[in-house]
C-alpha positions in Angstrom: 115.8 77.9 119.8 117.3 80.2 117.2 116.2 79.7 113.7 119.2 80.8 111.6 117.7 82.9 108.8 120.9 83.4 106.6 124.4 83.2 106.7 127.1 85.1 104.5 129.0 83.0 102.1 131.5 85.1 99.8 130.0 83.3 96.6 126.8 84.4 97.7 127.6 87.8 98.0 129.6 88.2 94.4 126.4 86.5 93.3 124.0 89.1 95.2 125.8 92.1 94.1 127.7 91.4 91.0 124.6 89.8 89.2 121.6 91.3 91.1 120.4 92.0 87.5 119.9 88.5 86.9 117.2 88.1 89.9 114.3 89.9 87.6 113.2 88.6 84.3 112.3 92.1 83.3 116.0 93.5 83.9 118.5 95.4 81.3 120.5 93.0 79.6 120.3 90.8 82.6 122.4 87.8 82.8 125.7 89.7 81.1 128.7 89.8 82.6 131.5 92.2 81.7 135.1 92.3 82.3 137.3 95.2 82.7 139.2 94.1 80.2 136.7 93.8 77.7 135.4 97.5 78.6 139.1 98.5 78.4 139.5 96.7 74.9 136.8 99.3 73.4 138.9 101.9 71.5 135.9 104.7 71.7 133.7 103.6 74.6 130.6 106.1 75.6 130.9 109.0 78.0 131.6 107.6 81.3 128.3 109.7 82.5 125.1 108.2 82.0 122.2 110.2 82.0 118.5 108.5 82.9 115.2 110.3 82.6 112.5 109.8 85.6 109.2 111.5 85.2 108.7 112.8 88.9 110.5 115.2 91.1 112.2 114.2 94.6 109.9 116.2 97.1 113.0 116.3 99.5 115.6 114.3 100.6 115.2 112.4 104.3 115.7 109.2 103.3 113.5 108.1 105.9 110.6 110.2 104.7 110.0 109.4 101.3 106.9 109.0 99.3 107.6 108.5 95.4 109.9 106.2 93.5 112.5 109.1 92.7 113.1 109.2 96.6 113.7 105.6 96.8 115.9 105.6 93.6 117.9 108.4 95.1 118.7 107.0 98.8 119.5 103.5 97.5 122.4 105.2 95.0 124.1 106.4 97.7 122.8 104.7 101.1 122.5 101.1 102.2 120.0 99.1 104.2 121.0 95.8 106.2 119.7 93.4 103.7 119.4 93.4 99.8 115.9 92.5 98.4 114.8 90.9 94.7 111.3 92.1 95.0 110.8 88.5 94.5 110.4 87.6 98.1 114.3 86.9 98.4 116.9 88.4 100.8 120.9 88.6 100.7 123.0 90.0 103.2 124.4 93.5 102.5 125.7 96.1 105.4 125.0 92.9 107.9 127.1 89.4 107.7 124.0 87.3 108.6 120.9 87.6 110.6 119.0 85.3 112.8 115.3 85.1 114.8 113.7 83.6 117.5 110.9 81.0 116.8 108.6 83.7 117.5 109.8 86.1 115.4 110.4 88.7 118.2 113.9 89.1 118.5 116.2 89.4 115.5 120.0 89.6 115.9 122.7 90.9 112.9 126.1 90.7 112.8 127.5 93.5 110.9 130.1 93.6 108.3 133.9 95.4 109.5 135.9 97.7 107.4 133.3 99.4 105.7 133.3 103.3 105.7 130.5 106.3 105.3 131.4 108.8 102.6 132.1 111.1 104.9 134.8 108.6 106.6 133.2 107.4 109.4 133.4 103.9 110.4 130.1 101.9 109.7 129.3 99.7 113.3 126.4 98.9 115.6 126.6 103.0 116.6 125.0 103.8 113.3 122.5 101.3 113.3 121.1 102.5 116.7 120.6 105.8 115.5 118.7 105.1 112.2 116.5 102.9 114.5 116.6 105.6 117.3 115.6 108.5 115.0 112.5 106.0 113.5 111.4 104.9 116.5 111.4 108.6 118.1 109.3 109.7 114.9 107.0 106.6 114.6 103.7 109.1 113.5 105.7 111.4 111.6 108.5 109.7 109.2 107.2 107.7 106.1 109.4 105.0 106.9 108.4 104.2 110.5 104.6 104.4 109.5 104.9 101.8 106.8 107.5 99.6 107.9 108.1 99.9 112.0 104.8 100.2 113.8 105.8 96.9 115.5 109.4 97.2 116.6 109.9 97.7 120.4 113.6 98.6 120.6 116.9 98.3 118.7 119.8 97.3 121.1 123.7 97.9 120.5 125.3 94.2 121.8 128.8 95.1 120.8 130.7 96.9 118.0 129.2 94.7 115.0 126.1 93.2 116.6 122.7 94.7 116.9 119.2 93.0 118.5 115.8 94.5 117.3 112.7 93.4 119.6 109.1 93.4 118.7 105.8 93.8 120.3 104.5 91.1 118.0 105.7 89.0 115.2 106.1 91.2 112.1 105.2 89.2 108.9 107.2 91.7 106.4 110.3 92.3 108.8 112.7 91.3 106.1 111.2 93.4 103.8 111.1 96.6 105.8 114.8 95.7 106.7 115.8 96.2 103.3 113.9 99.4 102.9 115.7 101.2 105.8 118.8 103.4 104.6 121.3 103.3 107.6 122.5 107.1 108.7 126.0 107.5 110.2 125.8 108.1 113.7 128.2 111.0 114.2 127.0 112.9 111.5 123.5 113.1 112.4 124.5 113.4 115.9 126.4 116.9 114.8 123.5 118.0 112.2 120.3 116.0 112.9 117.7 116.8 110.2 120.7 119.8 108.5 122.2 116.6 107.0 119.2 116.5 104.5 118.4 119.8 104.1 122.3 120.7 103.4 122.3 118.0 101.2 124.8 115.8 102.6 123.6 112.4 102.1 126.1 110.4 103.5 126.2 106.7 103.0 128.1 103.3 102.4 126.8 102.7 98.6 128.8 102.5 95.3 127.7 106.2 94.2 128.5 109.1 96.2 125.8 112.2 96.2 126.6 115.2 95.0 123.6 117.8 94.2 119.5 117.8 94.1 118.8 120.7 91.7 114.9 120.7 92.6 113.1 119.7 89.4 116.4 119.1 87.5 118.7 116.8 88.6 120.4 114.4 91.3 124.0 113.9 90.7 126.0 111.6 91.9 129.9 110.3 91.4 131.6 107.2 91.7 132.7 106.1 95.1 136.1 105.1 94.6 136.2 103.1 97.9 133.1 101.3 97.6 133.5 98.5 100.5 132.3 95.9 97.6 133.9 97.6 94.9 135.6 93.7 94.0 132.1 92.5 93.3 130.9 96.0 91.8 132.7 98.4 90.1 130.6 100.8 87.6 132.0 101.4 84.2 130.5 105.3 84.7 132.1 107.7 86.5 129.0 109.9 86.9 125.4 109.4 86.9 122.7 112.2 86.5 119.1 111.3 87.5 117.0 114.0 85.1 113.5 114.6 86.6 112.0 115.4 83.3 108.4 115.8 83.8 107.5 117.1 80.4 107.1 113.5 78.8 108.2 114.4 75.2 111.1 116.2 76.0 112.8 113.0 77.9 111.7 111.0 74.3 113.3 113.8 72.4 116.3 113.7 74.7 116.7 110.4 74.6 116.2 109.8 71.0 119.4 113.0 70.7 121.8 110.7 72.6 121.4 112.9 75.7 120.0 110.5 77.3 120.7 107.0 78.2 117.5 105.7 79.5 114.0 106.9 79.5 112.0 105.6 82.7 108.8 106.7 83.5 106.5 105.5 86.3 103.3 103.6 84.9 105.5 103.6 81.6 106.0 105.6 78.6 102.9 106.4 77.2 101.7 104.5 74.1 101.4 107.6 71.9 105.2 108.4 72.4 106.1 105.4 71.4 106.4 105.7 68.2 108.7 108.7 68.3 111.1 106.2 69.1 110.8 104.4 65.5 114.4 104.2 63.6 116.2 104.1 66.9 115.9 100.2 67.2 119.9 99.9 66.5 120.5 101.8 69.8 117.6 101.7 71.9 116.0 99.0 73.2 112.1 99.0 74.5 111.7 96.6 78.0 108.4 95.4 78.4 107.1 94.8 81.9 104.2 92.7 83.3 103.6 94.9 85.8 101.1 95.0 89.2 101.0 98.9 89.4 98.0 99.9 89.0 96.3 103.4 88.9 93.1 104.1 91.7 90.9 106.8 92.9 90.8 107.7 96.8 87.7 108.5 98.3 87.0 111.1 100.6 84.2 109.9 103.2 84.4 112.2 105.8 80.7 112.8 107.1 80.0 115.9 105.3 81.4 114.6 102.3 79.6 113.0 99.1 81.3 109.5 99.3 80.5 109.1 102.9 77.5 107.6 101.4 77.9 103.6 101.0 75.6 104.3 97.7 77.5 107.2 96.1 80.6 105.2 95.9 78.7 102.1 94.7 77.2 104.6 91.5 80.7 105.9 91.3 82.1 102.1 91.1 79.2 101.0 88.3 79.7 104.7 86.2 83.2 104.2 85.5 83.8 102.5 81.8 87.5 101.0 83.0 87.8 99.3 79.9 87.5 101.9 77.7 90.0 104.1 79.8 92.3 100.9 79.0 91.9 100.8 75.7 91.1 104.5 74.4 93.7 106.3 77.1 96.1 103.9 78.0 96.5 102.3 74.5 95.3 98.7 76.1 98.2 97.8 77.9 97.5 96.5 80.7 94.1 95.0 82.6 91.0 95.9 84.1 92.0 94.7 88.0 89.6 93.7 90.5 90.8 95.6 93.2 93.7 97.3 94.5 95.5 94.0 96.0 95.8 92.5 92.4 97.3 89.6 90.6 101.0 90.8 91.3 100.1 89.8 95.4 99.9 87.3 97.7 96.9 86.6 98.8 95.3 87.6 95.4 91.4 86.7 95.5 90.4 85.4 92.2 86.9 84.9 92.9 86.0 88.5 93.2 84.7 89.6 90.1 85.5 93.6 88.7 82.9 96.2 88.7 81.1 96.3 85.7 80.3 99.4 83.9 76.5 100.1 84.4 75.4 103.7 84.0 71.8 102.5 84.8 73.0 100.8 88.1 75.2 103.4 88.6 72.1 105.8 88.4 70.3 103.8 90.2 72.5 103.7 93.6 72.9 107.9 93.2 69.1 108.0 93.6 69.1 106.4 96.6 71.8 108.0 98.3 71.9 111.5 99.9 74.0 113.4 97.2 72.6 116.6 96.5 74.1 117.8 93.1 77.0 119.6 95.0 80.3 120.0 92.3 82.9 117.4 92.9 86.3 117.8 92.0 88.5 115.3 91.0 92.1 115.7 91.3 94.9 114.4 89.9 99.3 114.8 89.3 101.2 115.7 86.2 103.4 112.6 87.3 100.1 110.2 86.6 100.3 108.7 83.8 97.4 110.2 81.5 96.4 112.1 84.2 93.9 114.9 82.2 93.0 112.7 79.7 91.6 110.0 82.4 90.3 112.5 84.9 88.2 113.7 81.8 86.9 110.2 81.2 85.9 109.5 85.2 84.1 113.3 84.7 82.3 112.4 81.7 81.3 108.7 82.9 80.3 110.5 86.2 78.3 113.7 85.2 76.2 111.2 82.7 74.9 109.2 85.5 73.8 112.4 87.6 77.3 113.8 89.6 78.4 117.2 88.8 82.4 117.1 88.2 85.1 118.9 87.3 89.0 118.1 87.3 92.1 119.4 88.4 95.5 118.3 87.5 98.6 119.8 89.8 102.2 119.5 90.5 102.7 116.4 92.6 103.9 118.5 95.9 100.6 120.2 96.0 98.7 116.7 95.5 100.6 115.4 98.1 99.6 118.3 100.5 96.0 118.2 99.4 96.1 114.6 100.4 97.7 114.9 103.5 95.6 117.5 105.1 92.3 115.5 103.3 91.6 118.5 101.3 90.1 116.5 98.3 86.9 114.5 97.0 88.5 111.8 94.6 92.0 112.0 94.0 93.7 109.7 91.5 97.1 108.6 91.2 99.6 105.1 90.4 100.5 102.7 93.0 102.6 99.7 93.7 102.6 96.9 96.3 106.5 96.5 97.3 107.6 92.7 96.3 104.0 92.0 95.9 103.0 92.0 99.2 100.0 94.8 99.9 100.7 94.8 103.6 102.3 98.1 103.4 99.9 99.7 101.5 96.9 98.3 103.9 99.1 99.4 106.8 99.9 103.2 105.5 97.1 104.1 103.2 94.0 101.9 105.0 94.7 101.4 108.7 97.0 104.5 109.3 95.0 106.5 106.9 97.9 108.6 106.0 95.8 110.2 103.1 93.3 111.2 105.2 90.3 109.6 103.7 88.0 109.5 106.7 86.8 105.8 106.1 86.8 103.5 109.5 86.0 99.7 109.0 86.9 98.0 112.3 86.8 94.5 110.5 89.4 95.6 108.0 91.7 97.3 110.5 91.6 94.2 112.6 92.3 92.0 109.9 95.4 94.3 108.6 96.5 93.8 111.9 96.6 90.3 111.8 98.2 90.7 108.2 101.3 92.4 109.8 101.9 89.4 112.7 100.8 86.3 111.1 103.8 84.4 110.4 101.9 81.4 108.7 101.8 82.0 104.8 98.3 80.2 104.3 96.4 82.1 107.0 98.1 85.4 106.2 96.8 84.9 102.4 93.2 84.5 103.6 93.2 87.3 105.8 94.4 89.4 102.7 91.4 87.8 100.5 89.3 89.0 103.1 90.4 92.2 103.5 90.0 92.4 99.3 86.4 91.2 99.8 85.7 94.1 102.5 87.2 96.9 100.0 84.7 95.2 97.2 81.8 94.9 99.7 82.0 98.7 101.0 84.0 100.4 97.7 86.3 102.0 100.2 88.5 103.8 100.9 89.9 102.8 97.4 88.9 102.3 93.7 91.2 100.5 91.2 90.8 101.9 87.8 93.4 100.0 85.6 96.6 98.0 86.1 99.3 98.9 84.2 101.9 96.6 81.6 105.0 99.2 81.0 107.1 99.8 78.7 110.8 101.7 79.3 113.5 102.2 76.9 117.0 101.9 77.6 120.4 102.8 75.2 121.8 98.9 74.1 124.6 98.2 76.3 123.5 99.9 79.7 123.3 97.4 82.0 122.1 96.8 85.5 119.2 98.7 85.8 116.8 96.9 87.4 113.2 97.0 86.0 111.0 95.3 88.9 107.6 94.0 88.4 106.1 95.9 91.4 106.8 98.7 89.4 109.7 100.0 91.0 113.0 101.1 89.4 116.7 100.6 91.0 119.6 102.3 89.5 122.4 101.2 92.1 124.1 98.7 89.7 124.0 100.7 86.6 127.1 100.2 84.2 127.9 99.5 80.5 128.9 96.3 78.6 130.3 96.8 75.5 129.2 93.2 74.2 125.1 94.6 74.1 125.4 97.8 72.8 124.2 97.2 69.6 121.0 95.2 68.7 121.8 91.4 67.8 
């Protein structure tokens, strides 16, 4: 017996696209509806080009191999998945009309929309979906998307031109999230060019924006798609979008204040000591508060010849760090001290687990019980992590005070990514988020599959993560997540949560359709302009 999950209806699709900004309480100007007539009535509206700053660069263009937020923002502008999510557990048809799965969750069948074209003129159909997933499955251990989302998928089969069937080896409790995070690529273009599509910046998608150019470290440029398949429900005021990759935070603020930028988005939120620069712009720029589940954490290198292979050394670290001081004195108090990487924004969160206390004496006891030999330990972070240098200095000072010997290193994001891929680090400090508040992808990618080469292995925890991936009963699944949280706390590995952050982002009044999700993600696909919201009321 089949369980019908979602059947498309015209009214639902109109709500989903035109009103997508209403699904998230932190969206900019949520709930507004702007008629084309209202826009046309403005005698001198703003420029038809919108410039949005983000504090990180894109590493490369492959839509199935993205590892940071700007990469996600990039492909969702021009490419689309089968279904759309609101990061709150709700899913709606996008390139599909409907989907259903069997009672066991092993077979999923999608009915695809007809009449959609890619930006290069190709018709969208089942061949494109099959080509997309053939690519993912054939490079299961290489592509980030495959590692993070598709470990349980066995086959993708074309049934007819507008029907595809997915078969799993085991039920996948995050299947909908996975479908919503996978860009569909054009079959014919990929057959002709392969990976050269991305190398030559041919980002052909079906979305409302056509990719124009990525200038490394500078910008990503899009123009409006005049033939967007759902133009009836989304037709932006803007003709062009520039995503400006500005890593110097004060430069982004200055550009926004001067009017060169219309939005300033920063992973982890705009630094508190820069917010005062916006004084006097309150009539033009609004500051958006986001109660976020985004967190910054330390990753331990636990290889046998490394300091933090020793559990006592890890405990010494945990008790040495004054997290509250870091939060208050470096991050301006904008957040909280979490009890672990699976924080209170997540399903399965366990509030009975206490955070590590700041206790230097206990840290010294654990360090004395370890086999630490006084060797130099380097704590590394990157320039896109909020207050990276200040935080590393505080962590280094805390560690040195109890007997560690540390120094710090702040690198470019690409350099640090290579360090983590190779395992060439002692400790790294970065921010992270749980997509849609579900920790499964983080646990699968960063713990079970150890994509950052921590060399920490706990078979009991790995078995629980496997169960989290396949358990369809919510209550049972949440209990497995709680058990993983307890193991991470008891083992102090492989990650140590330092702070959980509330975010502030700055966006011009009138610029709407920018989604600021509580999981820390941004989506700018539906950006537009509403003249009725152009000034503070």
